[in-house]
C-alpha angles and dihedrals in degrees: 000000000000117000104222093214093059094057125080117171118192127199093273093051090051091050090051091050092047092052094043092047089054091048120008090188094060108133124239089243091053091049090050091048093048093050097037093241139124115271090235090056091051092047092052092049093049092050091051091049088053093047090051089051092239088122100046103176147336116242143176117232109221123196103246091211088065087062093042090247095139101144120088121180136173115214123199112206135193116206130195091224093052131236119326099023106161094218096050093042092050092050092050093048092053094064109102097217092051109101100175137016118194128182105218141189122236133050094334130055102211140030111201126188115207134179120204139160099254145327093288092055090045089054091048091050091053093047097041102043116009096046089056097056101100100215097049106108100176145352135207116195126205115192117211114232098187134000111221096176132006122166144146096205117119126217103255110205124230113239 
């Protein structure tokens, strides 16, 4: 986990993050050209951002429809061991169809986002995986009818 006090991001770091978030495949030379800096300086800054765990990974965003994964559901879960139990959280995170696991306040302990092929595969997921996690007491599933906005990008402040 990142210690907030160890990280200072200046205007150039924020510009690099903004450009890389828009296009993770942007070349070092293009970053340097865009920011009016030497490529060696950009490379050094990017490496430091990676070392500080500000840049955590580079990914490819795949259209889920291309893989026939059209069903999105959010599942609220109550757990006997309460929210944030390391054992239950780890078990939920191991499930391949689980995209997000959030420990939440309120009546439930977890909010889990899953993506599956259809309602039958969602039911199979619930029966095969969730029902076998010992501390899960109950689930409430909300099926998404339409996604209006879904993104991972963060708002990067101007300095």
